[in-house]
N, C-alpha and C positions, 0 to 999 in steps of 0.2 A: 064844805060846811062853813057858813058865815055866822059869826056871833058879834054881839055889840062890844065896843070898847069905848073908853072915855073919849067923847067928841069924834068918834069914828067907828069903823068896823074892822073885823079881822076875818080873813078867809083862811081856813085850815086846808092846805093842799095835801093830797094823799099821794101824789106822784110828781116827778120832776116836770113832765109836760104840763100838768095842771098848774104848777107854780109859775112856770114861765109864761103860760097863756094869761094867767091872772095878773101878773105884773105888767105884761104888755097891754092888757085891756085897761088897767087903771092908770097907766101912763105916769105923768108927774105927780099925781095925787097918791100913788101907791109906794109902799116901802116894804122891805123884808123884815119879818119878825122871826128871830131864832131863839136865843136864850133870853133876850129882853132886858139884860142887865144894864145896858146903856140907855135904851129907850125909856125904861121905867124911871130913870133919874133925869129925864129931860126937863121936867118942871123946876128941878133944883138949879139947872143951868139956864133957866128962863128961855127954853127952846120949845117951839110948838110941836105937838104930835102930828104925825101924818094923818091924812083923812082916811086912808085905807091901808091895812097891813095884810101881808100874805105870809102866813106861818109855814115854816118849812121843816119843823122839828119832827114830823111824822113820816118823812120821806126816807125809806130804807137806805138808798144809796148815799144819801147825804149824812147819814149817821154811822157810817162804817169806816173802819181802818183796815186796809188791806196791806199785808206785809208779804213780799215775795223775796226771792234771792237777789233781785236787782233794784227794786223800788219799794217805797212805802207810799200809799195813796190814802189821803185823809179827806173824808167828806166834810163839807163846809159846816155842817151842823153838829159835828163831833164836839163834845164839851172838853174843857181843859182837863177835868178829872179823868174822863174816859181816855183821852189821848195819853196822859201820863201813865195810866195803867197799861195801855196797849203797848207802849214803847219800853216799859220797864224790863230791864235785862238785856237791852240792846245798847252796848257802850258807845257805839258810833253815833247814836242819837241822844247822848246824854244831855247835850245842850237844849234840845227840844223837850226832853223829859223834865229837866229842871225848870225850864221856862213855863211849861204848862202846869207843873206840879207845885210851883211856889208863887204863882201870880195871885194877887189879891188875898182871898181867904177861902176856906173850904166851901162855904155856902155859894160864893160867886163861882168858884171853879166847877161846881156841880151843875151850873146853869149856863155860864158864859161859853160861847162857841168859838172855835178857831176861826171860822169865817167872819164872825162879827169882830173879832180881835183885829183882823186884817183889813176889813172893809170900812171900819169907822174912821173917817177922815180927821176928826177932831181929837182923837185919842192918841197923843204923842207917846204915852207911857206903856203902850202895849208890849208885853213881854215876848210873845211868840213871833213878832215880826222880825226883830234882829236875829233871833235864833234861826228862823227859816232863811233869812238872807245869807247867813254864813254857811248854810247847807246848800246854797245854790238852788233853792226851791223854784218850781214852776207852778202856775195856777191855771185852772181851766175855767173859762167863762161860758155860761150857757145862755142862749137866747132862742126865740121861736125859730130862727133861721138855722141854728146849729151850734156847734161848740168851737171855741177858740182857745188855744193854749199859748201862754206867754211866760217869760221870766217874771218872777215876783217883783223885781225892781221896776219893770215897765208897768205892772199893775198899780204899784204904789204911785207912780207918776200920773196915771190917768184915772184912778178910781173916783175922783171927785167929779169927773166929767162923763161918766158912763151914762149911756142913754137908758131911759126907762125900759124895762123888760130884760135887762142883762143881769145875770146872777152868778156870783162866784160859787162854783159847785165842788171843785176838788183842788187839793194841793198835792203836788207830786214831787218826791225827793228821791234822787238816785242814791243808791248805796255805794259808797266809795272807800270804806274802810278807814275813815278818819277818827281821830280822837277829838272830843269837843267838850266844852263847858260853858256855863252861863253864870255870870256874876251880876248882882243887882244891889243897889243901896236904897232901901225904903226910906221914906221921910223920917218916920219916928218908930213905927212898929210894923209887924209883919203884914198887916192888912192894908197899909198905905201904898199909894202909887210910888214907884221908884224915882229917885232923883236922876239916876243914870243907869244904863244897862250896857254890859259888854258881853257879846256872844263870840265865841272863838272856836274854830274848827281847823285842825292841823293834821297833815300826814307827814311822816318822816321817811328818809331813806334808810338803807341798811346801816349807815354810820351814825344814825341818830340826828341827822341834820334835817331841817324843815324843807320839805319838797313842795308842799302846797300849803297856803295859809289863807284863811278867811276870817276877818275881824269885822263885826257889825256893831254899831252903836245905836242905842235907843234912848228915848226920853230926853236927850240933850238938845236936840233940834225938833222942829215940828214933825218931821218924817224921819224914821230910822234909815240909816245908810251904812254902806261899807266904809272902812277906814283903809283905803287902798295904799296910802303911803306907808302905814305901819305894816301892812301885809307884805309889801315889797322888801321892807327892811328885815323881815324874818327869814326870807328864803336863803338857804345855804348855811344857816347857823343852828346850833342846838337850841332847844327851848330853855331859856334862862329867864325866870320870872323877874329878877331885878333889872336885867337889861331891857326887857320889854317895858317895865314900868318907867325906866329912864327915857326910852324912846317915846312913850306916851306923853311924858312931860314936855319933851322937845317938840312934838307934833301937835300938841293940844290946840294950837291956833288954826288947825285945819277945820275946826268946828266953830260955829257961832251959837253959843248957848242961848236958850230961850228963858226969858224972865217969866215968873209966875207969882201968884200970891203966896205960894209956899216957900220957894227958894229963888235967889237971884241967879242970873245966867252964869256968873263967874264961878259959883259954887258947883254947878253941874260939871264944868270943865275941870275944876280942881280935884274931883274925886276919880277922874278917869284913870290916872296911873295906878291907884290902889286896886281898882276893879280889874284892870288889865293884869296886874300881878296875881290877884286871886284866881282869875280865869286860867292863866298859864300854869299856876300851881296845881289846879284841879285837873288840867289836861295831863300834866306829868304824872299825877297820881293814877289817873285812868290808864295811861299808857303802861 
């Protein structure tokens, strides 16, 4: 079904093959339309709309969350609100439940999709990206030729160069029995974009020492990434929030903060130790 949209058209795909074929057919003039929360604000950012959109919100497999004993699989068109509800009560995924359930505001969370959060290249403050990075998430890309699976970190590196006709379809996370938490600092109030984000996932041995650690930082730089030096410093030690905050102060120069009209780069770096402390405290409480 095709309907009119300001300065263009929108095709409502009813199946994944239809969506992939439509995107391939439209080539560089086409774009995906899911929740639309980023697209609808394009005029505010002085960005042009695409000539043709392919809506994917009616495709069943893209709007499902499948939970098994080994993995969770999240369709790209699952909204933040639906994801938070689906993962509620699963402590090992607390980081992702917090990220999805606290991003933006209730109206945005009910429309914005996980796939859009990950695929929007100009949105540095996406909450779910660092959460999924610290969970070692993988993504699946679909095209008319078939599917390709890759680590999230690789997808983030190539997403701006993906050829027309390729679509993020699923996110896959292995269940590993970790404890996790998500800490964010909004600019002024709950609905604002975060100044900085810290996502933390940790597993401990029988003596309470850290066996595996994943720390991911969002909103500080243009693309979220893992804090590998801090991760390495956690291994073999108990979870001590004050020690982690001190390490974060020492290692803060691992990042180059981004300037924006809202806050300067140095401020994003300065809040990292307190966010690391908050995340570590939350992990301890969950454990």
